[in-house]
SERO-4910 file (N, C-alpha, C, O; in steps of 0.05 Angstrom, whole numbers):
BEGIN
 pado doro    nc1    nc2    nc3   cac1   cac2   cac3    cc1    cc2    cc3    oc1    oc2    oc3
  Met    A    266   -439   -203    238   -437   -213    226   -464   -214    238   -484   -223
  Ile    A    200   -466   -206    186   -491   -207    177   -497   -235    167   -479   -249
  Thr    A    180   -522   -244    170   -530   -270    148   -551   -266    151   -568   -248
  Thr    A    127   -549   -281    105   -567   -279     91   -570   -306     90   -551   -321
  Asn    A     79   -593   -310     64   -597   -335     35   -586   -333     22   -581   -353
  Gln    A     26   -580   -309      0   -569   -305      2   -539   -305     23   -527   -302
  Gln    A    -21   -527   -309    -23   -498   -308    -43   -491   -285    -67   -488   -290
  Pro    A    -32   -487   -261    -50   -483   -238    -65   -457   -239    -56   -438   -252
  Arg    A    -87   -456   -225   -103   -432   -224   -104   -422   -195   -112   -437   -177
  Phe    A    -96   -397   -191    -95   -386   -164   -115   -363   -161   -122   -349   -181
  Leu    A   -124   -359   -137   -139   -335   -130   -126   -323   -105   -124   -337    -84
  Ile    A   -118   -298   -106   -108   -284    -83   -131   -266    -73   -143   -251    -89
  Ile    A   -136   -266    -47   -157   -250    -35   -144   -229    -17   -131   -236      3
  Gln    A   -148   -204    -23   -140   -182     -6   -160   -159     -9   -159   -144    -28
  Thr    A   -179   -158      9   -201   -139      8   -198   -116     28   -218   -103     35
  Ala    A   -174   -112     38   -169    -90     57   -165    -64     42   -176    -60     20
  Phe    A   -149    -46     53   -145    -20     42   -124    -20     19   -111    -40     14
  Ile    A   -122      3      6   -105      5    -18    -76     -3    -12    -64    -18    -28
  Gly    A    -65      6     11    -37     -1     17    -34    -31     20    -13    -42     11
  Asp    A    -53    -45     32    -51    -74     35    -52    -88      8    -38   -107      3
  Val    A    -68    -78    -10    -69    -89    -37    -43    -86    -52    -33   -104    -65
  Ile    A    -31    -62    -49     -5    -57    -62     16    -77    -52     30    -89    -67
  Leu    A     17    -80    -25     37    -98    -14     32   -127    -23     51   -142    -27
  Ser    A      7   -135    -27      1   -162    -35      9   -168    -64     10   -191    -72
  Thr    A     15   -147    -80     24   -152   -107     51   -167   -108     58   -178   -129
  Ala    A     65   -167    -86     90   -182    -85     85   -212    -89    102   -226   -100
  Leu    A     61   -221    -81     54   -249    -85     49   -255   -114     56   -277   -124
  Ile    A     38   -236   -129     34   -240   -157     61   -244   -171     65   -262   -187
  Glu    A     80   -227   -163    107   -230   -175    120   -257   -169    132   -269   -186
  Lys    A    116   -266   -144    128   -291   -136    116   -315   -150    130   -333   -160
  Leu    A     89   -316   -151     76   -338   -164     81   -338   -194     86   -360   -205
  His    A     82   -315   -206     88   -314   -235    116   -323   -241    121   -337   -261
  Tyr    A    135   -316   -223    163   -325   -227    165   -355   -227    178   -367   -244
  His    A    152   -368   -207    154   -397   -205    137   -412   -225    145   -433   -234
  Met    A    114   -401   -232     96   -414   -250     86   -394   -271     63   -386   -269
  Pro    A    102   -387   -290     95   -366   -309     70   -372   -326     57   -354   -336
  Glu    A     63   -398   -328     39   -405   -344     14   -406   -326     -8   -411   -337
  Ala    A     16   -402   -301     -7   -404   -282    -27   -381   -288    -19   -359   -297
  Thr    A    -52   -387   -282    -73   -367   -284    -76   -355   -256    -81   -370   -237
  Ile    A    -73   -329   -253    -75   -316   -227    -98   -296   -228    -97   -277   -244
  Asp    A   -117   -299   -211   -139   -280   -207   -135   -266   -180   -120   -276   -162
  Phe    A   -148   -244   -176   -145   -228   -152   -172   -216   -144   -186   -206   -160
  Leu    A   -178   -219   -118   -203   -208   -108   -197   -184    -90   -182   -186    -70
  Val    A   -209   -161    -96   -206   -136    -81   -234   -125    -74   -254   -133    -86
  Arg    A   -234   -106    -56   -259    -91    -50   -262    -69    -71   -242    -60    -83
  Lys    A   -287    -61    -76   -292    -40    -95   -276    -15    -88   -277     -6    -65
  Gly    A   -263     -3   -107   -247     20   -103   -217     16   -106   -202     34   -111
  Ala    A   -209    -10   -103   -180    -16   -105   -173    -29   -132   -149    -33   -138
  Glu    A   -193    -34   -148   -188    -49   -173   -170    -33   -193   -156    -45   -209
  Gly    A   -171     -7   -191   -154     10   -209   -125      5   -206   -109      9   -225
  Leu    A   -116     -4   -183    -88    -10   -178    -78    -32   -196    -55    -33   -204
  Leu    A    -96    -51   -203    -88    -75   -218    -95    -74   -247    -94    -94   -261
  Gln    A   -104    -51   -256   -112    -48   -284    -89    -54   -302    -67    -44   -299
  Asn    A    -94    -71   -322    -74    -79   -343    -49    -92   -330    -28    -91   -342
  His    A    -52   -105   -307    -30   -119   -295    -22   -143   -313    -39   -159   -320
  Pro    A      3   -145   -322     11   -165   -342      9   -194   -332      8   -212   -348
  His    A      9   -198   -306     10   -225   -295    -17   -234   -284    -20   -257   -274
  Leu    A    -38   -217   -286    -64   -224   -276    -83   -231   -299    -83   -219   -320
  Asn    A    -99   -251   -293   -120   -260   -312   -145   -243   -308   -157   -233   -328
  Glu    A   -154   -240   -283   -179   -226   -278   -178   -215   -250   -167   -226   -231
  Val    A   -191   -192   -247   -194   -179   -220   -224   -181   -213   -241   -170   -227
  Leu    A   -229   -195   -191   -256   -197   -181   -261   -175   -160   -243   -168   -145
  Ile    A   -285   -164   -160   -291   -141   -143   -313   -147   -124   -335   -156   -132
  Trp    A   -308   -142    -98   -328   -146    -77   -340   -119    -71   -326   -101    -62
  His    A   -366   -116    -76   -381    -92    -70   -390    -93    -41   -412   -103    -35
  Lys    A   -374    -83    -22   -379    -86      6   -401    -67     16   -415    -73     35
  Lys    A   -404    -44      2   -424    -25     11   -450    -31     -4   -452    -32    -28
  Gly    A   -471    -34     12   -497    -40      1   -500    -69     -8   -495    -75    -31
  Gly    A   -507    -86     10   -510   -114      3   -485   -129      5   -478   -145    -13
  Lys    A   -470   -125     26   -444   -138     30   -445   -168     28   -429   -180     13
  Tyr    A   -464   -180     42   -465   -210     42   -479   -221     17   -473   -243      8
  Arg    A   -497   -206      6   -509   -214    -19   -488   -215    -41   -488   -233    -58
  Asp    A   -470   -195    -41   -450   -195    -62   -429   -217    -56   -417   -227    -75
  Leu    A   -425   -223    -31   -407   -245    -24   -417   -271    -36   -402   -288    -46
  Trp    A   -444   -275    -34   -456   -299    -46   -452   -300    -76   -448   -321    -88
  Arg    A   -455   -277    -89   -450   -275   -118   -421   -284   -124   -417   -299   -143
  Leu    A   -402   -274   -109   -374   -281   -113   -370   -311   -108   -354   -324   -123
  Leu    A   -382   -322    -88   -379   -350    -82   -387   -368   -105   -373   -387   -112
  Lys    A   -408   -361   -118   -417   -377   -141   -397   -375   -164   -392   -395   -178
  Ile    A   -386   -352   -168   -365   -349   -189   -340   -365   -182   -330   -379   -199
  Ile    A   -332   -362   -157   -307   -376   -148   -310   -406   -150   -291   -420   -158
  Arg    A   -333   -417   -143   -338   -445   -144   -336   -455   -173   -327   -477   -179
  Gln    A   -346   -439   -191   -345   -447   -220   -317   -448   -231   -311   -463   -249
  Arg    A   -299   -432   -219   -271   -430   -229   -254   -455   -221   -235   -461   -235
  Arg    A   -262   -468   -200   -247   -492   -191   -218   -486   -187   -200   -497   -200
  Tyr    A   -212   -467   -170   -184   -459   -165   -168   -482   -153   -178   -497   -136
  Asp    A   -143   -483   -161   -125   -502   -148   -117   -493   -120   -116   -508   -101
  Lys    A   -112   -467   -118   -104   -455    -92   -117   -428    -89   -116   -411   -107
  Ile    A   -129   -424    -66   -138   -397    -58   -121   -388    -35   -119   -402    -15
  Ile    A   -109   -364    -38    -91   -353    -18   -105   -329     -6   -107   -308    -19
  Asn    A   -115   -331     19   -130   -310     32   -111   -295     51   -102   -306     71
  Leu    A   -106   -270     45    -88   -253     61   -103   -239     83    -91   -226    101
  Gln    A   -130   -241     83   -146   -227    103   -149   -244    128   -147   -269    127
  Arg    A   -154   -230    151   -157   -244    176   -185   -239    188   -188   -241    212
  Phe    A   -204   -234    171   -231   -228    180   -250   -249    169   -244   -263    149
  Gly    A   -273   -252    183   -291   -274    178   -303   -276    151   -306   -298    140
  Ala    A   -311   -254    138   -326   -255    113   -310   -269     91   -321   -288     79
  Thr    A   -285   -261     87   -270   -274     66   -260   -302     75   -255   -319     59
  Gly    A   -258   -306    101   -252   -332    111   -274   -352    105   -268   -375     97
  Leu    A   -299   -344    108   -322   -361    101   -322   -366     71   -327   -388     62
  Leu    A   -317   -345     55   -316   -347     26   -295   -368     18   -300   -385      1
  Thr    A   -272   -367     31   -250   -386     25   -258   -414     33   -253   -433     18
  Ala    A   -269   -417     57   -276   -444     67   -297   -457     49   -298   -482     47
  Leu    A   -315   -441     38   -337   -452     21   -330   -453     -9   -348   -460    -25
  Ser    A   -306   -446    -16   -299   -442    -44   -298   -467    -61   -299   -465    -85
  Glu    A   -294   -490    -48   -290   -515    -62   -264   -516    -78   -261   -532    -97
  Ala    A   -245   -499    -70   -218   -500    -83   -204   -525    -73   -210   -535    -51
  Lys    A   -185   -534    -89   -170   -558    -81   -154   -554    -55   -153   -571    -38
  Glu    A   -142   -530    -53   -127   -523    -29   -134   -494    -21   -136   -476    -39
  Thr    A   -138   -489      4   -143   -462     14   -122   -455     35   -115   -471     53
  Ile    A   -112   -431     33    -89   -423     49    -95   -396     62   -105   -378     49
  Gly    A    -87   -393     87    -91   -368    101    -79   -367    128    -65   -386    136
  Phe    A    -83   -345    142    -71   -342    169    -89   -354    190   -114   -354    188
  Glu    A    -76   -364    211    -91   -376    233   -110   -357    247   -130   -365    258
  Lys    A   -105   -331    246   -121   -311    259   -149   -309    246   -168   -299    258
  Asn    A   -152   -318    222   -178   -318    209   -197   -337    224   -190   -360    228
  Pro    A   -221   -327    232   -238   -344    248   -248   -370    234   -257   -388    247
  Phe    A   -245   -371    208   -252   -395    193   -228   -411    184   -231   -429    167
  Ser    A   -204   -405    194   -180   -418    185   -179   -448    191   -165   -463    177
  Arg    A   -195   -457    211   -195   -485    217   -206   -502    194   -203   -526    193
  Phe    A   -220   -488    176   -231   -502    152   -212   -500    128   -218   -511    107
  Phe    A   -190   -486    131   -170   -484    109   -153   -509    108   -150   -522    128
  Thr    A   -143   -515     85   -125   -538     83    -97   -531     93    -82   -549    102
  His    A    -89   -506     92    -63   -497    103    -67   -470    117    -79   -452    106
  Arg    A    -58   -469    142    -59   -444    156    -33   -439    171    -21   -457    181
  Leu    A    -25   -414    171      1   -406    183     -3   -383    203    -22   -368    200
  Pro    A     15   -381    222     13   -359    241     19   -332    227     35   -331    208
  His    A      7   -311    237     12   -284    228     31   -271    248     23   -263    269
  Arg    A     57   -270    240     78   -262    259     80   -232    260     93   -220    242
  Leu    A     69   -220    280     72   -191    283     96   -186    301     93   -180    325
  Glu    A    119   -188    289    144   -186    304    162   -164    293    161   -159    268
  Pro    A    177   -150    309    196   -130    298    215   -142    277    226   -164    281
  Gly    A    218   -128    255    235   -137    234    223   -155    213    235   -161    193
  Val    A    197   -163    217    183   -179    198    164   -161    183    145   -151    194
  His    A    168   -158    157    151   -140    141    126   -155    132    126   -180    132
  Glu    A    106   -140    125     81   -153    115     86   -170     91     73   -191     88
  Ile    A    104   -162     73    110   -179     50    123   -205     58    120   -225     44
  Asp    A    138   -205     80    149   -230     91    127   -249    101    127   -273     95
  Arg    A    108   -237    115     86   -253    126     69   -265    103     62   -288    104
  Asn    A     64   -249     83     48   -258     60     63   -280     45     51   -300     37
  Ala    A     89   -276     41    105   -295     26    106   -322     40    108   -343     27
  Gly    A    104   -322     67    104   -346     82     81   -365     75     83   -389     79
  Leu    A     59   -353     65     36   -369     59     41   -387     34     27   -408     31
  Val    A     59   -379     17     64   -395     -7     92   -408     -7     99   -422    -26
  Ser    A    108   -403     13    136   -413     13    137   -444     13    156   -455      2
  Trp    A    117   -457     23    117   -486     25    115   -500     -2    123   -523     -5
  Phe    A    105   -485    -23    105   -497    -50    121   -480    -70    120   -486    -94
  Thr    A    135   -460    -60    153   -445    -77    181   -445    -65    195   -465    -68
  Asp    A    188   -423    -51    214   -422    -37    212   -400    -16    191   -388    -12
  Glu    A    234   -394     -3    234   -374     18    240   -346      8    240   -327     24
  Val    A    245   -342    -17    252   -316    -28    227   -297    -27    205   -305    -34
  Val    A    231   -273    -18    210   -253    -16    212   -233    -38    233   -220    -41
  Phe    A    192   -230    -54    191   -210    -75    180   -184    -65    165   -183    -46
  Lys    A    186   -163    -79    176   -136    -72    150   -131    -88    145   -143   -109
  Pro    A    133   -114    -77    108   -106    -91    115    -91   -117    135    -77   -119
  Arg    A     97    -93   -136    101    -78   -161     75    -72   -174     57    -89   -176
  Leu    A     72    -47   -184     49    -38   -199     58    -32   -228     82    -27   -233
  Tyr    A     39    -31   -246     46    -27   -274     29     -5   -287      9    -11   -300
  Pro    A     37     20   -283     23     42   -297     25     37   -328     45     27   -338
  Ser    A      4     45   -342      4     42   -371     19     65   -384     26     85   -371
  Met    A     23     63   -410     35     85   -425     17    110   -423     27    132   -422
  Ala    A     -9    105   -422    -28    128   -419    -23    142   -393    -26    167   -391
  Asp    A    -18    127   -372    -12    139   -345     13    156   -347     13    178   -336
  Tyr    A     34    146   -360     58    161   -362     54    186   -379     66    207   -374
  Glu    A     38    184   -400     32    207   -416     16    228   -401     20    252   -404
  Thr    A     -1    219   -383    -17    237   -367      0    255   -350     -6    279   -347
  Val    A     21    244   -338     38    259   -319     61    273   -333     75    289   -321
  Lys    A     66    267   -358     89    279   -372     89    309   -371    111    321   -368
  Pro    A     66    323   -374     67    353   -372     77    364   -346     86    387   -344
  Tyr    A     76    347   -324     85    356   -298    115    351   -294    126    357   -273
  Gln    A    128    339   -313    156    330   -310    176    346   -326    194    334   -337
  Thr    A    171    372   -328    189    389   -343    214    398   -328    232    410   -340
  Gly    A    215    392   -302    238    399   -286    238    382   -261    220    365   -257
  Pro    A    258    385   -244    259    369   -219    236    375   -201    228    398   -198
  Tyr    A    225    354   -188    202    358   -171    202    337   -149    215    316   -151
  Ile    A    188    344   -128    183    324   -107    152    321   -104    137    338   -111
  Cys    A    144    298    -94    116    293    -88    112    293    -58    129    282    -43
  Val    A     90    304    -50     83    304    -21     54    294    -19     36    306    -31
  Ala    A     51    273     -3     24    263      3     19    268     32     27    252     49
  Pro    A      6    291     39      6    300     67    -16    288     85    -16    294    109
  Thr    A    -34    273     74    -57    264     90    -56    234     96    -39    219     85
  Ser    A    -74    225    113    -78    197    119   -106    193    129   -119    212    139
  Val    A   -116    169    126   -142    162    137   -143    166    168   -163    174    179
  Trp    A   -120    160    180   -117    161    210   -103    187    218    -82    194    208
  Phe    A   -115    202    236   -104    227    245    -75    223    256    -58    239    250
  Thr    A    -71    202    273    -45    200    286    -24    189    267     -1    185    276
  Lys    A    -30    184    242    -10    177    222     -2    201    205     16    200    189
  Gln    A    -16    223    210    -14    246    192      4    268    204     -1    279    225
  Tyr    A     26    273    189     43    296    197     27    321    196     12    325    176
  Pro    A     28    339    216     10    362    218     13    381    194     35    385    183
  Val    A     -9    393    187    -10    412    164     10    434    167     25    441    148
  Asp    A     12    447    191     30    469    195     59    460    192     76    476    184
  Lys    A     65    435    199     92    425    196     98    420    166    121    425    158
  Trp    A     79    411    151     83    408    122     88    435    109    106    438     92
  Ile    A     73    455    118     77    482    106    105    492    112    118    503     94
  Asp    A    114    489    137    141    498    144    162    483    128    182    495    119
  Phe    A    158    457    124    177    441    108    178    451     79    200    456     69
  Ile    A    156    454     66    155    461     38    167    489     34    180    494     13
  Arg    A    163    507     52    174    534     50    204    534     50    217    552     40
  Gln    A    216    513     62    245    512     65    259    497     42    283    494     41
  Leu    A    243    487     23    254    472      0    267    491    -20    259    515    -21
  Pro    A    286    482    -35    298    499    -56    277    508    -76    259    492    -83
  Lys    A    278    533    -85    259    544   -103    260    530   -130    241    533   -146
  Ser    A    281    515   -136    283    502   -161    266    477   -163    262    466   -185
  Leu    A    255    468   -140    238    444   -140    209    451   -141    199    468   -126
  Thr    A    195    438   -159    166    439   -159    155    419   -139    167    397   -136
  Val    A    134    426   -124    123    408   -104     95    400   -114     77    418   -117
  Tyr    A     90    374   -117     63    365   -125     50    352   -101     60    333    -89
  Leu    A     27    363    -93     12    352    -71     -8    331    -81    -24    337    -99
  Leu    A     -6    307    -70    -22    285    -80    -41    275    -59    -37    278    -35
  Gly    A    -64    264    -68    -83    254    -50   -109    248    -65   -112    253    -89
  Ala    A   -129    238    -50   -155    232    -60   -171    258    -62   -164    278    -50
  Pro    A   -194    258    -76   -211    282    -76   -218    292    -49   -221    316    -45
  Ser    A   -221    274    -29   -228    282     -2   -206    297     12   -210    310     32
  Asp    A   -182    296      0   -159    310     12   -155    338      0   -136    352      8
  Ser    A   -171    345    -19   -167    370    -34   -166    395    -16   -149    412    -20
  Glu    A   -185    397      3   -186    420     20   -160    424     36   -150    446     39
  Thr    A   -151    402     48   -126    403     63   -102    411     46    -86    428     54
  Cys    A   -100    399     22    -78    405      5    -79    434     -6    -59    447    -10
  Glu    A   -104    443    -11   -107    471    -20    -99    491      1    -87    511     -4
  Arg    A   -105    484     26    -96    501     48    -66    502     50    -54    523     54
  Ile    A    -53    479     46    -23    479     46    -13    496     23      6    512     27
  Arg    A    -24    492     -1    -14    507    -24    -17    537    -20      2    552    -26
  Leu    A    -39    546    -10    -44    575     -6    -25    586     15    -15    608     11
  Gln    A    -21    572     36     -5    582     58     25    581     52     41    597     62
  Val    A     33    562     35     61    562     26     66    587      9     87    599     12
  Gly    A     47    594     -7     49    619    -23     70    618    -44     82    639    -50
  His    A     74    595    -56     94    593    -77     81    580   -102     68    559    -99
  Glu    A     85    592   -125     71    583   -149     81    555   -158     67    542   -174
  Arg    A    103    546   -148    113    520   -155    103    498   -137    112    475   -138
  Thr    A     84    504   -120     70    484   -104     43    480   -117     26    498   -118
  Val    A     38    456   -127     15    450   -144     -2    428   -130      8    407   -122
  Asn    A    -28    434   -128    -47    415   -116    -58    397   -138    -73    406   -155
  Leu    A    -51    371   -137    -61    352   -156    -81    332   -144    -87    312   -156
  Thr    A    -91    338   -120   -109    319   -107   -134    315   -125   -147    334   -134
  Gly    A   -141    289   -129   -164    282   -144   -161    284   -174   -180    279   -188
  Lys    A   -138    293   -183   -134    297   -212   -121    273   -226   -120    272   -250
  Leu    A   -109    255   -210    -94    233   -222   -105    207   -211   -114    205   -188
  Ser    A   -106    186   -228   -113    159   -218    -90    149   -201    -69    161   -199
  Leu    A    -95    127   -188    -75    115   -171    -50    107   -187    -28    112   -178
  Leu    A    -54     96   -210    -31     88   -227    -17    112   -239      7    112   -242
  Ala    A    -32    133   -246    -19    157   -256     -3    170   -233     19    181   -238
  Ser    A    -13    170   -209      2    180   -186     27    164   -182     48    175   -176
  Ala    A     26    138   -186     50    121   -184     70    128   -205     94    129   -200
  Ala    A     60    134   -229     78    142   -251     92    169   -244    116    172   -250
  Leu    A     77    187   -232     89    213   -225    110    209   -202    131    221   -203
  Ile    A    103    193   -183    121    187   -161    147    175   -171    169    180   -160
  Lys    A    145    158   -191    168    144   -203    190    164   -211    214    159   -209
  Gly    A    182    187   -222    201    206   -233    209    228   -213    224    246   -221
  Ala    A    200    227   -189    205    248   -169    234    246   -158    244    224   -155
  Val    A    245    268   -151    271    269   -137    267    255   -110    285    240   -101
  Met    A    244    260    -97    238    247    -72    207    249    -68    195    268    -77
  Ser    A    196    229    -55    168    231    -46    167    230    -16    178    213     -3
  Tyr    A    153    250     -4    149    251     24    121    242     31    102    253     21
  Val    A    119    222     47     94    209     52     91    202     82    110    201     97
  Asn    A     66    199     91     61    188    117     62    157    116     67    146     95
  Asp    A     57    145    139     53    116    139     26    110    128      7    105    143
  Ser    A     24    110    102     -2    107     89      1     97     60     24     90     52
  Ala    A    -20     95     45    -20     83     19      1     95      0     14     80    -15
  Pro    A      5    122     -1     25    133    -20     53    122    -14     70    120    -33
  Met    A     59    115     11     85    103     17     88     76      1    109     70    -10
  His    A     66     61      1     67     35    -13     67     39    -43     78     22    -58
  Leu    A     54     60    -53     56     67    -81     85     71    -89     94     61   -110
  Ala    A     99     87    -73    127     92    -78    144     66    -77    161     62    -94
  Ser    A    138     49    -58    152     23    -57    147      7    -82    166     -6    -92
  Ser    A    122      7    -92    116    -10   -115    130      0   -140    133    -15   -160
  Met    A    139     25   -141    153     37   -163    183     38   -158    199     48   -175
  Asn    A    192     28   -135    219     30   -126    230     59   -129    252     64   -138
  Ala    A    213     78   -120    219    106   -122    230    117    -96    223    108    -75
  Pro    A    248    137    -97    259    148    -72    237    157    -53    219    172    -61
  Thr    A    239    149    -28    217    153     -9    228    163     17    247    152     28
  Thr    A    215    183     28    219    190     56    192    187     71    173    201     65
  Ala    A    191    168     89    167    161    103    167    172    131    186    168    146
  Ile    A    147    187    138    145    200    164    126    183    182    103    179    176
  Phe    A    137    173    204    122    157    222    116    173    247    135    180    262
  Cys    A     91    179    252     84    194    276     77    175    299     95    169    314
  Ser    A     52    166    301     45    149    323     53    120    319     56    105    338
  Thr    A     57    112    294     64     84    288     94     81    284    109    101    284
  Val    A    103     56    281    131     51    277    134     31    254    116     15    249
  Pro    A    156     32    239    160     14    217    168    -14    224    166    -32    208
  Gln    A    176    -18    249    187    -44    257    167    -68    255    175    -91    254
  Tyr    A    141    -61    255    121    -83    255    112    -90    227     92   -105    224
  Gly    A    126    -80    207    122    -92    181    109    -76    159     99    -87    139
  Phe    A    108    -49    162     95    -33    141    113     -9    133    102     12    125
  Gly    A    139    -12    135    157      9    127    161     10     97    152     -7     82
  Pro    A    176     31     87    181     33     59    200     11     49    216      1     64
  Leu    A    198      5     23    213    -18     12    231    -10    -11    245    -26    -22
  Ala    A    230     16    -20    246     24    -42    276     22    -35    284     24    -12
  Asp    A    292     18    -55    321     16    -51    332     41    -37    349     40    -20
  Glu    A    321     64    -45    329     90    -32    305     99    -15    286    111    -26
  Ser    A    306     93     10    284    101     27    294    109     55    314     99     64
  Tyr    A    279    127     67    287    139     93    263    139    111    240    143    102
  Val    A    267    135    136    246    137    156    252    160    175    274    162    185
  Val    A    233    177    178    235    200    196    216    197    220    192    193    216
  Glu    A    227    198    244    211    196    268    221    217    288    243    228    285
  Ile    A    206    221    310    216    238    331    241    225    343    242    201    347
  Glu    A    262    241    348    287    230    357    286    222    387    301    205    396
  Glu    A    268    236    402    265    230    430    249    204    433    230    199    418
  Arg    A    256    188    452    241    163    457    217    170    474    219    181    495
  Leu    A    194    162    463    168    167    477    157    141    488    155    122    473
  Pro    A    149    140    513    137    116    524    110    109    512    101     86    514
  Cys    A     97    128    499     71    124    488     71    116    458     50    112    446
  Lys    A     95    115    446     98    109    418    109     81    414    131     75    425
  Pro    A     96     63    399     70     68    385     46     64    403     46     47    421
  Cys    A     27     81    400      2     78    416    -16     58    404    -35     48    418
  Thr    A    -12     51    379    -27     30    365    -11     22    341      7     36    332
  Leu    A    -19     -1    329     -5    -10    305    -14      4    280      1      6    261
  His    A    -39     13    280    -50     22    254    -62     50    255    -75     59    236
  Gly    A    -57     66    276    -66     93    276    -92     97    291   -108     78    294
  Arg    A    -97    122    301   -121    129    316   -133    154    304   -121    168    288
  Lys    A   -158    159    313   -171    183    304   -162    208    319   -167    231    310
  Ala    A   -149    204    342   -139    227    357   -117    216    375   -116    192    381
  Cys    A    -99    234    384    -78    227    403    -91    221    430   -105    238    441
  Pro    A    -87    197    441   -100    190    467    -92    209    490   -107    213    509
  Leu    A    -68    220    488    -58    238    509    -62    267    503    -57    284    521
  Gly    A    -70    273    479    -76    301    472    -54    318    463    -58    341    455
  His    A    -29    308    465     -6    326    458      5    321    430     17    339    418
  Tyr    A      1    298    419     11    290    392     40    297    388     49    306    367
  Leu    A     55    291    409     84    298    409     99    281    389    120    290    379
  Cys    A     90    257    383    104    240    364    105    253    337    123    246    321
  Ala    A     87    271    331     87    285    305    100    313    308    118    320    293
  Tyr    A     91    328    328    102    355    331    131    356    341    144    376    338
  Gly    A    140    333    351    168    332    360    188    327    338    212    327    342
  Ile    A    178    321    313    196    317    290    205    345    280    188    362    275
  Arg    A    230    348    277    241    373    267    240    375    237    244    355    223
  Thr    A    234    398    226    234    403    198    260    395    185    261    385    162
  Glu    A    282    400    199    308    394    188    312    364    183    328    357    166
  Gln    A    298    348    197    300    319    192    290    312    164    299    293    151
  Leu    A    270    327    155    259    323    128    277    335    106    283    322     86
  Thr    A    286    360    111    302    373     90    330    361     88    342    362     67
  Gln    A    339    349    110    366    337    110    368    314     90    389    308     79
  Val    A    346    300     85    346    278     66    355    288     38    371    274     25
  Leu    A    345    311     29    353    321      3    382    330      4    396    328    -16
  Thr    A    391    341     26    419    350     29    438    327     27    460    329     16
  Asn    A    430    303     37    447    280     38    449    266     11    467    249      7
  Glu    A    431    273     -8    432    258    -33    456    266    -50    460    255    -72
***
């Protein structure tokens, strides 16, 4: 652990999607471990701030309102950031807007990835290694290793006691969580495959379907077609942290390559991650101590068709998803 007479002030910038914010919490853990007296602030886009509510190691969460006056709000943030006089700003984003914010921040040191178009104005810039076997938390940790060490911490979220109380009524018996949707079509295990899987689960298990309010129709369709009273649609009924609390107590959580997978990682909860068009080798796989990856067993020349998912299968067959056998999912519970 680093010891210092100063109390440095950090700002971490991650304004991407929910899963990216969850993974970046590993940096909070690392910085707090090395400098427990440091002040750590965090900048997220509007909608992700709930993840960091009541975080014990954070001083303040800054929110970028990207919708409706994106650059006007960036200017508002710049004025706040300049007033704070940060010792180090760590920008995990590789896009121009936050790169410009970082470059103009007047922080003592600015740190980010070379891929950011404004990185030439940073005081420290590192390559973003998109290589097999290198996880996103490894890439992020590399940004601070030069003043800490090479140890990589795992992401972690902190549901409140109120969050745990909220989900307590759902925890009267063994249950699994299923998060069946994704922003990207080619990351989403097909609805009919989810239905077949849930129908084959032991009747002793309650199944909680999780997702955002926009996922409600899909999850209700699954619930109705499964036709079992122990399949419960909770989409839109739980906050992100309450969902994390529920996932923590599950026998297993079945997720796509999407934000709920990272929620499970942050709680170190048993996870089965289904990878359709994407692959875990490029750094976004599950991190829980007990975690499983399910993919089509046949080798497909078209997989992965992209690193982050598509709106439709380019070839029209979506074999990377439909080729996964239901038994691959149920076998996970059998092996426990």
